[in-house]
DSSP file (Angstrom, degrees, kcal/mol; ACC not computed):
  #  RESIDUE AA STRUCTURE BP1 BP2  ACC     N-H-->O    O-->H-N    N-H-->O    O-->H-N    TCO  KAPPA ALPHA  PHI   PSI    X-CA   Y-CA   Z-CA
    1    1 A M              0   0    0      0, 0.0     0, 0.0     0, 0.0     0, 0.0   0.000 360.0 360.0 360.0 135.8  -41.6   90.0    3.5
    2    2 A K        -     0   0    0      1,-0.1     2,-0.0     0, 0.0     0, 0.0  -0.570 360.0-112.0 -75.6 133.3  -42.2   89.2   -0.1
    3    3 A P        -     0   0    0      0, 0.0     2,-0.4     0, 0.0    -1,-0.1  -0.344  29.0-113.0 -67.7 147.9  -46.0   89.2   -1.1
    4    4 A V        -     0   0    0     -2,-0.0     2,-0.4   152,-0.0   152,-0.0  -0.650  32.2-156.1 -79.7 132.7  -47.6   85.9   -2.0
    5    5 A R        -     0   0    0     -2,-0.4     2,-0.4     2,-0.0    -1,-0.0  -0.918   6.7-165.1-115.3 138.8  -48.6   85.7   -5.6
    6    6 A F        -     0   0    0     -2,-0.4     2,-0.5     2,-0.0    -2,-0.0  -0.914  10.4-149.3-120.3 147.5  -51.3   83.4   -7.0
    7    7 A Q        -     0   0    0     -2,-0.4     2,-0.6     2,-0.0    -2,-0.0  -0.979  13.5-154.7-115.4 123.4  -52.1   82.4  -10.5
    8    8 A L        +     0   0    0     -2,-0.5     2,-0.3     2,-0.0    -2,-0.0  -0.869  17.4 175.5-102.1 124.5  -55.7   81.8  -11.3
    9    9 A D        -     0   0    0     -2,-0.6     2,-0.3     0, 0.0    -2,-0.0  -0.926  34.5-110.9-124.5 149.8  -56.5   79.4  -14.2
   10   10 A Q        -     0   0    0     -2,-0.3     2,-0.3     2,-0.0    -2,-0.0  -0.623  41.3-165.1 -77.1 139.8  -59.7   78.1  -15.5
   11   11 A S        -     0   0    0     -2,-0.3     4,-0.1     2,-0.1    -1,-0.0  -0.933  33.4-156.8-130.2 149.6  -60.0   74.3  -14.8
   12   12 A V        +     0   0    0     -2,-0.3     2,-0.1     2,-0.1    -1,-0.1   0.453  69.7 105.6 -96.8  -4.2  -62.1   71.5  -16.1
   13   13 A E  S    S-     0   0    0      1,-0.1     2,-0.4     0, 0.0    -2,-0.1  -0.391  83.5-102.7 -73.9 152.2  -61.3   69.6  -12.9
   14   14 A L        -     0   0    0     -2,-0.1     2,-0.2     1,-0.0    -1,-0.1  -0.638  38.3-141.5 -73.7 125.5  -63.8   69.2  -10.1
   15   15 A L        -     0   0    0     -2,-0.4     2,-0.4    -4,-0.1    -1,-0.0  -0.606  12.6-151.7 -89.6 152.3  -63.0   71.5   -7.3
   16   16 A T    >   -     0   0    0     -2,-0.2     3,-0.5     1,-0.1     0, 0.0  -0.956  18.4-148.7-127.9 144.2  -63.4   70.5   -3.7
   17   17 A A  T 3  S+     0   0    0     -2,-0.4     3,-0.3     1,-0.2    -1,-0.1   0.514  95.4  62.7 -84.7  -5.3  -64.1   72.6   -0.6
   18   18 A H  T >   +     0   0    0      1,-0.2     3,-1.6     2,-0.1    -1,-0.2  -0.197  56.8 131.6-114.2  42.1  -62.1   70.2    1.6
   19   19 A S  T X   +     0   0    0     -3,-0.5     3,-1.8     1,-0.3     4,-0.3   0.764  61.0  74.2 -65.7 -24.5  -58.7   70.6    0.1
   20   20 A G  T >> S+     0   0    0      1,-0.3     4,-1.2    -3,-0.3     3,-1.0   0.661  76.1  79.7 -63.1 -14.8  -57.1   71.1    3.5
   21   21 A L  H <> S+     0   0    0     -3,-1.6     4,-2.8     1,-0.3    -1,-0.3   0.762  79.4  68.3 -64.4 -23.3  -57.6   67.4    4.1
   22   22 A A  H <> S+     0   0    0     -3,-1.8     4,-1.9     1,-0.2    -1,-0.3   0.870  98.8  50.6 -62.7 -34.7  -54.4   66.8    2.0
   23   23 A L  H <> S+     0   0    0     -3,-1.0     4,-2.1    -4,-0.3    -1,-0.2   0.884 109.7  49.5 -68.8 -38.3  -52.5   68.5    4.9
   24   24 A I  H  X S+     0   0    0     -4,-1.2     4,-2.8     2,-0.2    -2,-0.2   0.920 110.1  51.3 -64.7 -43.8  -54.2   66.1    7.4
   25   25 A G  H  X S+     0   0    0     -4,-2.8     4,-1.9     1,-0.2    -2,-0.2   0.883 108.2  52.3 -60.4 -38.9  -53.2   63.2    5.2
   26   26 A L  H  X S+     0   0    0     -4,-1.9     4,-0.6     2,-0.2    -1,-0.2   0.921 110.7  47.0 -63.5 -43.8  -49.6   64.4    5.1
   27   27 A L  H >< S+     0   0    0     -4,-2.1     3,-1.2     1,-0.2    -2,-0.2   0.918 110.8  52.2 -63.7 -42.7  -49.5   64.6    8.9
   28   28 A L  H >< S+     0   0    0     -4,-2.8     3,-1.7     1,-0.3     5,-0.3   0.852 102.0  60.5 -61.9 -33.7  -51.1   61.1    9.2
   29   29 A S  H 3< S+     0   0    0     -4,-1.9    -1,-0.3     1,-0.3    -2,-0.2   0.691  98.3  59.3 -68.8 -16.3  -48.5   59.7    6.8
   30   30 A H  T << S+     0   0    0     -3,-1.2    -1,-0.3    -4,-0.6     2,-0.2   0.215  99.0  74.8 -95.0  14.6  -45.8   60.8    9.3
   31   31 A T  S <  S-     0   0    0     -3,-1.7     4,-0.2     1,-0.0     3,-0.2  -0.674  79.1-128.9-116.8 174.7  -47.3   58.6   12.1
   32   32 A Q  S  > S+     0   0    0     -2,-0.2     4,-2.5     1,-0.1     5,-0.2   0.139  74.2 113.4-105.0  15.6  -47.4   54.9   12.8
   33   33 A I  H  > S+     0   0    0     -5,-0.3     4,-2.6     1,-0.2     5,-0.2   0.929  76.4  46.9 -56.5 -50.3  -51.2   54.9   13.2
   34   34 A A  H  > S+     0   0    0     -6,-0.3     4,-2.3     1,-0.2    -1,-0.2   0.925 113.4  48.1 -61.1 -45.8  -51.9   52.7   10.2
   35   35 A K  H  > S+     0   0    0      1,-0.2     4,-1.1     2,-0.2    -1,-0.2   0.886 113.8  47.6 -62.3 -38.9  -49.2   50.2   11.1
   36   36 A R  H  < S+     0   0    0     -4,-2.5     4,-0.4     1,-0.2    -1,-0.2   0.898 113.3  46.7 -70.7 -39.9  -50.4   49.9   14.6
   37   37 A L  H >< S+     0   0    0     -4,-2.6     3,-0.8    -5,-0.2    -2,-0.2   0.842 104.7  60.3 -72.8 -32.2  -54.0   49.5   13.7
   38   38 A I  H 3< S+     0   0    0     -4,-2.3    -1,-0.2     1,-0.3    -2,-0.2   0.879 107.4  46.7 -61.1 -36.9  -53.3   46.9   11.0
   39   39 A R  T 3< S+     0   0    0     -4,-1.1     2,-0.4    -5,-0.2    -1,-0.3   0.593  96.6  95.1 -78.6 -10.8  -51.8   44.7   13.7
   40   40 A Y    <   -     0   0    0     -3,-0.8     2,-0.4    -4,-0.4    12,-0.1  -0.668  60.9-159.2 -87.8 129.2  -54.8   45.3   16.0
   41   41 A S        -     0   0    0     -2,-0.4     5,-0.1     6,-0.0    -2,-0.1  -0.879   2.1-157.9-111.3 144.2  -57.6   42.8   16.0
   42   42 A L  B >   -A   45   0A   0      3,-0.7     3,-2.1    -2,-0.4     2,-0.1  -0.911  35.1 -95.5-114.6 144.5  -61.2   43.4   17.1
   43   43 A P  T 3  S+     0   0    0      0, 0.0    64,-0.0     0, 0.0    60,-0.0  -0.375 111.5  12.7 -59.6 129.3  -63.6   40.7   18.2
   44   44 A G  T 3  S+     0   0    0     -2,-0.1     2,-0.4     1,-0.1     3,-0.1   0.403 109.3  89.0  86.1  -3.4  -65.8   39.7   15.2
   45   45 A V  B <   +A   42   0A   0     -3,-2.1    -3,-0.7     1,-0.1    -1,-0.1  -0.665  41.6 147.3-126.2  75.6  -63.6   41.5   12.7
   46   46 A L  S    S+     0   0    0     -2,-0.4    -1,-0.1     1,-0.3    -4,-0.0   0.933  79.8  11.3 -79.6 -47.6  -61.0   38.9   11.6
   47   47 A Q  S    S-     0   0    0     -3,-0.1    -1,-0.3    -6,-0.0     2,-0.1  -0.723  84.0-160.5-130.8  82.5  -60.5   39.9    8.0
   48   48 A P        -     0   0    0      0, 0.0     3,-0.1     0, 0.0     4,-0.1  -0.356  18.9-146.4 -69.7 141.1  -62.2   43.2    7.4
   49   49 A G  S    S+     0   0    0      1,-0.2     2,-0.5    -2,-0.1     0, 0.0   0.809  98.4  44.5 -70.5 -31.0  -63.0   44.3    3.9
   50   50 A V  S    S-     0   0    0     39,-0.0    -1,-0.2    46,-0.0    41,-0.0  -0.977  99.2-125.5-113.3 122.3  -62.3   47.9    5.0
   51   51 A T     >  -     0   0    0     -2,-0.5     4,-2.0     1,-0.1     5,-0.2  -0.166  17.3-113.3 -67.7 159.4  -59.1   48.1    7.1
   52   52 A H  H  > S+     0   0    0      1,-0.2     4,-2.7     2,-0.2     5,-0.2   0.912 117.9  52.3 -58.5 -44.4  -59.0   49.7   10.5
   53   53 A P  H  > S+     0   0    0      0, 0.0     4,-3.1     0, 0.0     5,-0.3   0.905 107.5  52.5 -60.9 -38.4  -56.8   52.6    9.3
   54   54 A D  H  > S+     0   0    0      2,-0.2     4,-2.0     1,-0.2    -2,-0.2   0.911 111.4  47.1 -61.8 -40.5  -59.3   53.3    6.5
   55   55 A V  H  X S+     0   0    0     -4,-2.0     4,-2.0     2,-0.2    -1,-0.2   0.948 116.2  43.1 -64.4 -49.4  -62.1   53.5    9.1
   56   56 A L  H  X S+     0   0    0     -4,-2.7     4,-2.6     1,-0.2    -2,-0.2   0.927 114.7  48.7 -65.1 -45.4  -60.2   55.7   11.4
   57   57 A Y  H  X S+     0   0    0     -4,-3.1     4,-2.4    -5,-0.2    -1,-0.2   0.873 109.6  53.5 -64.1 -36.9  -58.9   58.0    8.7
   58   58 A A  H  X S+     0   0    0     -4,-2.0     4,-1.7    -5,-0.3    -1,-0.2   0.918 111.3  45.4 -63.2 -42.6  -62.3   58.4    7.2
   59   59 A Y  H  X S+     0   0    0     -4,-2.0     4,-2.8     2,-0.2    -2,-0.2   0.902 111.2  52.2 -69.2 -39.0  -63.8   59.4   10.5
   60   60 A L  H  X S+     0   0    0     -4,-2.6     4,-2.5     1,-0.2    -1,-0.2   0.897 106.7  55.2 -60.7 -38.9  -60.9   61.8   11.2
   61   61 A G  H  < S+     0   0    0     -4,-2.4     4,-0.4     2,-0.2    -1,-0.2   0.890 109.7  46.1 -60.4 -39.4  -61.6   63.3    7.7
   62   62 A L  H ><>S+     0   0    0     -4,-1.7     5,-2.5     1,-0.2     3,-1.5   0.946 111.9  50.2 -65.9 -48.4  -65.2   63.9    8.8
   63   63 A L  H ><5S+     0   0    0     -4,-2.8     3,-1.9     1,-0.3    -2,-0.2   0.865 103.5  59.6 -60.2 -36.9  -64.1   65.4   12.2
   64   64 A C  T 3<5S+     0   0    0     -4,-2.5    -1,-0.3     1,-0.3    88,-0.3   0.661 106.8  48.8 -67.0 -14.8  -61.6   67.8   10.5
   65   65 A Q  T < 5S-     0   0    0     -3,-1.5    -1,-0.3    -4,-0.4    -2,-0.2   0.267 124.1-103.3-104.8   9.1  -64.6   69.2    8.6
   66   66 A G  T < 5S+     0   0    0     -3,-1.9     2,-0.5     1,-0.3    -3,-0.2   0.708  82.1 128.6  78.6  19.7  -66.7   69.6   11.6
   67   67 A K      < +     0   0    0     -5,-2.5    -1,-0.3    -6,-0.1    -2,-0.2  -0.924  21.9 161.8-110.8 130.3  -68.9   66.6   10.9
   68   68 A S        +     0   0    0     -2,-0.5     2,-0.3    -3,-0.1    -1,-0.1   0.503  42.1 103.4-123.7  -9.0  -69.4   64.0   13.5
   69   69 A D    >   -     0   0    0      1,-0.1     3,-1.6    -7,-0.1     4,-0.2  -0.619  67.3-138.1 -79.9 132.0  -72.4   62.0   12.3
   70   70 A F  G >  S+     0   0    0     -2,-0.3     3,-1.8     1,-0.3     4,-0.2   0.854 101.0  62.6 -57.9 -36.8  -71.6   58.7   10.8
   71   71 A D  G >  S+     0   0    0      1,-0.3     3,-1.3     2,-0.2    -1,-0.3   0.702  85.7  75.8 -63.9 -18.2  -74.1   59.1    8.0
   72   72 A Q  G <  S+     0   0    0     -3,-1.6     4,-0.3     1,-0.3    -1,-0.3   0.541  80.4  72.0 -72.8  -4.4  -72.1   62.2    6.8
   73   73 A I  G X> S+     0   0    0     -3,-1.8     3,-1.3     1,-0.2     4,-0.6   0.761  76.1  83.5 -76.0 -25.2  -69.5   59.8    5.3
   74   74 A E  G X4 S+     0   0    0     -3,-1.3     3,-1.4     1,-0.3     4,-0.4   0.856  86.1  50.1 -54.0 -46.9  -71.9   58.7    2.5
   75   75 A P  G >4 S+     0   0    0      0, 0.0     3,-0.6     0, 0.0    -1,-0.3   0.793 108.8  55.7 -62.8 -23.4  -71.2   61.6    0.1
   76   76 A F  G X4 S+     0   0    0     -3,-1.3     3,-0.9    -4,-0.3     7,-0.2   0.551  83.0  84.1 -85.7  -7.2  -67.5   61.0    0.4
   77   77 A R  G << S+     0   0    0     -3,-1.4    14,-0.3    -4,-0.6    -1,-0.2   0.792 101.8  34.9 -66.3 -26.7  -67.6   57.3   -0.6
   78   78 A Q  G <  S+     0   0    0     -3,-0.6     2,-0.9    -4,-0.4    -1,-0.3   0.297  93.2 106.5-106.6   6.8  -67.5   58.4   -4.2
   79   79 A D    <>  -     0   0    0     -3,-0.9     4,-1.7     1,-0.2     5,-0.2  -0.771  49.1-169.8 -92.5 104.3  -65.2   61.4   -3.7
   80   80 A R  H  > S+     0   0    0     -2,-0.9     4,-2.8     1,-0.2     5,-0.3   0.853  84.5  56.1 -63.8 -35.0  -61.7   60.4   -5.0
   81   81 A F  H  > S+     0   0    0      2,-0.2     4,-3.0     1,-0.2     5,-0.3   0.927 104.4  52.9 -64.1 -43.7  -60.0   63.4   -3.5
   82   82 A F  H  > S+     0   0    0      1,-0.2     4,-1.3     2,-0.2     6,-0.2   0.943 115.2  40.5 -54.9 -51.1  -61.3   62.6    0.0
   83   83 A A  H  X>S+     0   0    0     -4,-1.7     5,-3.0    -7,-0.2     4,-0.8   0.931 118.0  46.0 -66.5 -46.6  -59.9   59.1   -0.2
   84   84 A K  H ><5S+     0   0    0     -4,-2.8     3,-0.7     1,-0.2    -2,-0.2   0.906 109.8  53.2 -66.5 -41.8  -56.6   60.0   -1.9
   85   85 A S  H 3<5S+     0   0    0     -4,-3.0    -1,-0.2    -5,-0.3    -2,-0.2   0.832 116.8  38.6 -64.7 -31.1  -55.8   62.9    0.3
   86   86 A L  H 3<5S-     0   0    0     -4,-1.3    -1,-0.2    -5,-0.3    -2,-0.2   0.469 112.6-114.6 -97.7  -2.8  -56.2   60.8    3.5
   87   87 A G  T <<5 +     0   0    0     -4,-0.8     2,-0.5    -3,-0.7    -3,-0.2   0.841  60.0 157.2  74.0  32.9  -54.6   57.7    2.1
   88   88 A I      < -     0   0    0     -5,-3.0    -1,-0.2    -6,-0.2     3,-0.2  -0.801  29.3-171.0 -95.8 128.0  -57.8   55.6    2.3
   89   89 A K  S    S+     0   0    0     -2,-0.5     2,-0.4     1,-0.3    -1,-0.2   0.891  81.8  18.1 -81.1 -42.8  -58.1   52.6    0.0
   90   90 A H  S    S-     0   0    0     -7,-0.1    -1,-0.3   -39,-0.1   -13,-0.1  -0.955  74.5-142.4-134.0 113.1  -61.8   52.0    0.7
   91   91 A V        -     0   0    0     -2,-0.4   -36,-0.1   -14,-0.3   -37,-0.0  -0.623  31.9-126.0 -73.5 124.3  -64.1   54.6    2.3
   92   92 A P        -     0   0    0      0, 0.0     2,-0.1     0, 0.0    -1,-0.1  -0.252  15.4-111.8 -72.5 158.3  -66.4   52.8    4.6
   93   93 A S     >  -     0   0    0      1,-0.1     4,-2.6   -16,-0.0     5,-0.2  -0.377  36.6-102.9 -75.6 165.5  -70.2   53.0    4.6
   94   94 A S  H  > S+     0   0    0      1,-0.2     4,-2.6     2,-0.2     5,-0.2   0.891 122.2  50.9 -62.3 -39.6  -71.8   54.7    7.6
   95   95 A P  H  > S+     0   0    0      0, 0.0     4,-2.9     0, 0.0     5,-0.3   0.928 111.6  47.8 -64.0 -41.1  -72.9   51.3    9.2
   96   96 A T  H  > S+     0   0    0      2,-0.2     4,-2.6     1,-0.2     5,-0.3   0.925 112.4  50.0 -62.1 -43.7  -69.3   50.0    8.9
   97   97 A L  H  X S+     0   0    0     -4,-2.6     4,-2.1     2,-0.2     5,-0.2   0.949 114.9  42.8 -58.7 -51.2  -67.9   53.2   10.4
   98   98 A R  H  X S+     0   0    0     -4,-2.6     4,-2.2     1,-0.2    -2,-0.2   0.937 116.4  46.5 -62.6 -48.9  -70.3   53.2   13.3
   99   99 A Q  H  X S+     0   0    0     -4,-2.9     4,-2.3    -5,-0.2    -2,-0.2   0.908 113.9  47.1 -64.4 -42.8  -70.0   49.4   14.1
  100  100 A R  H  X S+     0   0    0     -4,-2.6     4,-2.5    -5,-0.3    -1,-0.2   0.909 113.2  47.8 -67.9 -41.4  -66.2   49.4   13.9
  101  101 A L  H  X S+     0   0    0     -4,-2.1     4,-2.3    -5,-0.3    -1,-0.2   0.871 111.0  52.3 -68.1 -34.7  -65.8   52.5   16.0
  102  102 A D  H  X S+     0   0    0     -4,-2.2     4,-1.6    -5,-0.2    -2,-0.2   0.923 111.1  47.3 -62.9 -44.1  -68.2   51.0   18.6
  103  103 A L  H  X S+     0   0    0     -4,-2.3     4,-0.9     1,-0.2    -2,-0.2   0.908 111.9  50.1 -63.5 -41.9  -66.2   47.8   18.7
  104  104 A A  H >< S+     0   0    0     -4,-2.5     3,-0.6     1,-0.2    -1,-0.2   0.899 109.8  50.5 -64.2 -40.4  -62.9   49.7   19.1
  105  105 A A  H 3< S+     0   0    0     -4,-2.3    -1,-0.2     1,-0.2    -2,-0.2   0.827 111.4  48.7 -67.0 -30.9  -64.4   51.8   21.9
  106  106 A A  H 3< S+     0   0    0     -4,-1.6    -1,-0.2    -5,-0.1    -2,-0.2   0.597  91.1 101.8 -85.3 -11.5  -65.5   48.6   23.7
  107  107 A S  S << S-     0   0    0     -4,-0.9     3,-0.4    -3,-0.6   -65,-0.1  -0.262  83.5-114.3 -74.1 163.0  -62.2   46.8   23.4
  108  108 A S  S    S+     0   0    0      1,-0.3     2,-0.6     2,-0.0    -1,-0.1   0.842 112.4  32.8 -68.8 -34.1  -59.8   46.6   26.3
  109  109 A Y  S    S-     0   0    0     -5,-0.0    -1,-0.3     3,-0.0    -2,-0.1  -0.829  92.6-160.2-121.8  91.2  -57.1   48.7   24.6
  110  110 A D    >>  -     0   0    0     -2,-0.6     3,-1.0    -3,-0.4     4,-0.7  -0.150  29.5-108.6 -77.1 168.0  -59.0   51.1   22.5
  111  111 A W  H 3> S+     0   0    0      1,-0.3     4,-2.6     2,-0.2     5,-0.2   0.710 108.7  76.5 -66.0 -21.7  -57.9   53.2   19.5
  112  112 A Q  H 3> S+     0   0    0      1,-0.2     4,-2.8     2,-0.2    -1,-0.3   0.895  92.1  53.2 -59.1 -39.2  -57.9   56.3   21.6
  113  113 A N  H <> S+     0   0    0     -3,-1.0     4,-2.5     2,-0.2    -1,-0.2   0.911 109.1  48.9 -62.1 -41.6  -54.7   55.3   23.3
  114  114 A I  H  X S+     0   0    0     -4,-0.7     4,-2.7     2,-0.2     5,-0.2   0.928 112.4  48.6 -62.7 -44.9  -53.0   54.8   19.9
  115  115 A L  H  X S+     0   0    0     -4,-2.6     4,-2.4     1,-0.2    -2,-0.2   0.917 112.5  47.5 -62.3 -44.0  -54.3   58.2   18.7
  116  116 A L  H  X S+     0   0    0     -4,-2.8     4,-2.1     2,-0.2    -1,-0.2   0.921 114.5  46.1 -64.6 -43.7  -53.1   60.0   21.8
  117  117 A E  H  X S+     0   0    0     -4,-2.5     4,-2.3    -5,-0.2    -2,-0.2   0.927 115.6  45.5 -64.7 -45.0  -49.6   58.3   21.7
  118  118 A E  H  X S+     0   0    0     -4,-2.7     4,-2.4    -5,-0.2    -2,-0.2   0.854 110.9  53.6 -69.8 -34.1  -49.2   59.0   18.0
  119  119 A S  H  X S+     0   0    0     -4,-2.4     4,-2.5    -5,-0.2    -1,-0.2   0.931 110.8  46.4 -63.3 -45.4  -50.4   62.6   18.3
  120  120 A A  H  X S+     0   0    0     -4,-2.1     4,-2.2     1,-0.2    -2,-0.2   0.913 112.7  50.2 -63.2 -42.6  -47.9   63.3   21.0
  121  121 A D  H  X S+     0   0    0     -4,-2.3     4,-2.7     2,-0.2    -1,-0.2   0.892 110.6  50.0 -62.8 -39.7  -45.1   61.6   19.0
  122  122 A L  H  X S+     0   0    0     -4,-2.4     4,-2.3     2,-0.2    -2,-0.2   0.933 110.9  47.9 -65.1 -46.7  -46.0   63.7   15.9
  123  123 A L  H  <>S+     0   0    0     -4,-2.5     5,-2.1     1,-0.2     4,-0.3   0.898 114.3  47.9 -60.7 -39.6  -45.9   66.9   17.9
  124  124 A R  H ><5S+     0   0    0     -4,-2.2     3,-1.0    -5,-0.2    -2,-0.2   0.927 111.6  49.1 -65.7 -45.7  -42.6   65.9   19.4
  125  125 A A  H 3<5S+     0   0    0     -4,-2.7    -2,-0.2     1,-0.3    -1,-0.2   0.850 112.9  46.9 -64.6 -35.2  -41.1   64.9   16.0
  126  126 A L  T 3<5S-     0   0    0     -4,-2.3    -1,-0.3    -5,-0.2    -2,-0.2   0.474 106.3-130.3 -84.8  -2.0  -42.2   68.2   14.4
  127  127 A E  T < 5 -     0   0    0     -3,-1.0    -3,-0.2    -4,-0.3    -2,-0.1   0.907  34.9-172.8  52.3  47.5  -40.8   70.2   17.4
  128  128 A V      < -     0   0    0     -5,-2.1     2,-0.4    -6,-0.1    -1,-0.2  -0.565  25.4-121.2 -71.8 125.7  -44.1   72.1   17.7
  129  129 A P        -     0   0    0      0, 0.0     2,-0.5     0, 0.0    -1,-0.1  -0.570  29.6-162.8 -71.1 124.3  -43.8   74.9   20.3
  130  130 A L        -     0   0    0     -2,-0.4    18,-0.1    18,-0.0    16,-0.0  -0.941   6.9-171.9-113.2 124.9  -46.4   74.3   23.0
  131  131 A T        -     0   0    0     -2,-0.5     2,-0.1    16,-0.2    14,-0.0  -0.962  16.4-138.1-120.0 118.5  -47.3   77.1   25.3
  132  132 A P        -     0   0    0      0, 0.0     2,-0.5     0, 0.0    14,-0.2  -0.350   6.4-136.6 -74.3 155.3  -49.5   76.5   28.3
  133  133 A V  E     -B  145   0B   0     12,-3.4    12,-3.1    -2,-0.1     2,-0.4  -0.956  21.5-145.2-107.6 127.7  -52.3   78.8   29.4
  134  134 A H  E     +B  144   0B   0     -2,-0.5     2,-0.3    10,-0.2    10,-0.2  -0.757  25.5 164.1 -99.5 140.9  -52.4   79.3   33.2
  135  135 A A  E     -B  143   0B   0      8,-2.6     8,-3.2    -2,-0.4     2,-0.5  -0.928  36.9-113.5-145.4 166.9  -55.6   79.7   35.1
  136  136 A T  E     -B  142   0B   0     -2,-0.3     6,-0.2     6,-0.2     3,-0.1  -0.938  35.0-166.2-108.7 125.4  -56.9   79.5   38.7
  137  137 A G    >   -     0   0    0      4,-4.2     3,-1.4    -2,-0.5     4,-0.1  -0.072  42.3 -38.4 -94.2-164.6  -59.3   76.7   39.4
  138  138 A P  G >  S+     0   0    0      0, 0.0     3,-1.6     0, 0.0    -1,-0.3  -0.254 128.5  13.7 -57.7 143.6  -61.6   76.0   42.3
  139  139 A E  G 3  S-     0   0    0      1,-0.3    -2,-0.1    -3,-0.1     0, 0.0   0.755 131.9 -68.4  60.2  26.6  -60.2   76.9   45.7
  140  140 A G  G <  S+     0   0    0     -3,-1.4    -1,-0.3     1,-0.2     2,-0.2   0.614  84.5 161.3  74.7  12.1  -57.4   78.9   44.1
  141  141 A K    <   -     0   0    0     -3,-1.6    -4,-4.2    -4,-0.1     2,-0.3  -0.492  41.0-121.7 -70.6 132.0  -55.7   75.9   42.7
  142  142 A A  E     -B  136   0B   0     -6,-0.2     2,-0.3    -2,-0.2    -6,-0.2  -0.585  34.0-173.4 -75.7 130.2  -53.3   76.7   39.9
  143  143 A L  E     -B  135   0B   0     -8,-3.2    -8,-2.6    -2,-0.3     2,-0.4  -0.923  14.2-157.2-123.6 148.8  -54.1   75.0   36.6
  144  144 A S  E     -B  134   0B   0     -2,-0.3     2,-0.3   -10,-0.2   -10,-0.2  -0.998  11.3-170.9-126.0 130.9  -52.2   74.8   33.3
  145  145 A W  E     -B  133   0B   0    -12,-3.1   -12,-3.4    -2,-0.4    -2,-0.0  -0.897  14.4-149.7-119.2 148.3  -54.0   74.0   30.1
  146  146 A L        -     0   0    0     -2,-0.3     2,-0.2   -14,-0.2    -2,-0.0  -0.847  16.0-158.7-120.6  94.5  -52.5   73.3   26.7
  147  147 A P        -     0   0    0      0, 0.0     2,-0.4     0, 0.0   -16,-0.2  -0.475   6.8-169.5 -73.3 142.4  -54.8   74.4   23.9
  148  148 A L        +     0   0    0     -2,-0.2     2,-0.4   -18,-0.1    -2,-0.0  -0.971   8.9 172.9-134.6 118.6  -54.2   72.8   20.5
  149  149 A D        -     0   0    0     -2,-0.4     2,-0.4     2,-0.0     0, 0.0  -0.992   8.2-171.5-130.5 126.7  -56.0   74.1   17.5
  150  150 A L        -     0   0    0     -2,-0.4     2,-0.5     2,-0.0    -2,-0.0  -0.965   7.1-158.8-118.9 134.3  -55.4   73.0   13.9
  151  151 A D        -     0   0    0     -2,-0.4    -2,-0.0     1,-0.1   -87,-0.0  -0.956   5.5-165.0-113.1 124.5  -56.8   74.8   10.9
  152  152 A V        +     0   0    0     -2,-0.5  -129,-0.2   -88,-0.3  -130,-0.1   0.268  57.9 108.2 -92.5  12.6  -57.1   72.7    7.7
  153  153 A S        -     0   0    0      1,-0.1     2,-1.5  -133,-0.1    -2,-0.1  -0.804  54.7-160.9 -91.8 109.6  -57.7   75.8    5.5
  154  154 A P        +     0   0    0      0, 0.0     2,-0.4     0, 0.0    -1,-0.1  -0.296  49.1 120.8 -86.3  54.9  -54.5   76.4    3.4
  155  155 A F        -     0   0    0     -2,-1.5     2,-0.8     2,-0.0    -2,-0.1  -0.908  59.6-140.5-120.3 145.0  -55.4   80.0    2.6
  156  156 A D        +     0   0    0     -2,-0.4     3,-0.2     1,-0.1  -152,-0.0  -0.886  32.1 161.3 -99.7 102.5  -53.7   83.3    3.3
  157  157 A N    >   +     0   0    0     -2,-0.8     3,-1.6     1,-0.2    -1,-0.1   0.044  30.5 122.5-106.8  23.8  -56.5   85.7    4.2
  158  158 A S  T 3  S+     0   0    0      1,-0.3    -1,-0.2     2,-0.1    -2,-0.0   0.752  79.3  37.0 -64.0 -25.5  -54.3   88.2    5.9
  159  159 A R  T 3         0   0    0     -3,-0.2    -1,-0.3     1,-0.1    -2,-0.1   0.040 360.0 360.0-115.0  27.0  -55.4   91.2    3.7
  160  160 A T    <         0   0    0     -3,-1.6    -1,-0.1     0, 0.0    -2,-0.1   0.442 360.0 360.0-104.4 360.0  -59.0   90.3    3.2
C-alpha cells in the first residue's frame, strides 16, 4: 500500500474542528430528506422562515458532534462552514430548533419515519456491508443486533 502524503501550508483561513461535517453533508445530499420535509406541513408552521430541512440538518450537525442540547446551536449560527457543509440556508435559533422538533415529534407522521426510511435507502444505495452481531437474550432466545457506527473524523491516525 502506498503511504498517504500530506502537505502542510500556513493559512489565513479560519480552521474548524468540525470539518467532518462536510462528509455528513455529502451523505445528506444523496438522500430525499430535504424534498420530503419541504412537502411536509406542521400545524402552526405554514410558511416557516427557516425550512424544515434546515432545522433537521442543523440538529443532525449538532448530534454528529456529540451535542444534543438545543442551545448548543447558537455558536454555529454565525459559522459559515457549518451551514455550507450541511447545505443549510438559515441556521435556526435554539428556540426555533426546539419548537420545530417538538412539533414534528407530536405530529401523526413524525420526521423519525422519514429519517429511518432515508437512512435505510442510503445504506442500500451505497451497498454498505452490514454484519449482524448475535447474542443470547433472556430465556436463551437468540437475538441479532446490527451495530452502526459512523465517524466524522477524516483523519488517518493509523501510525500515531
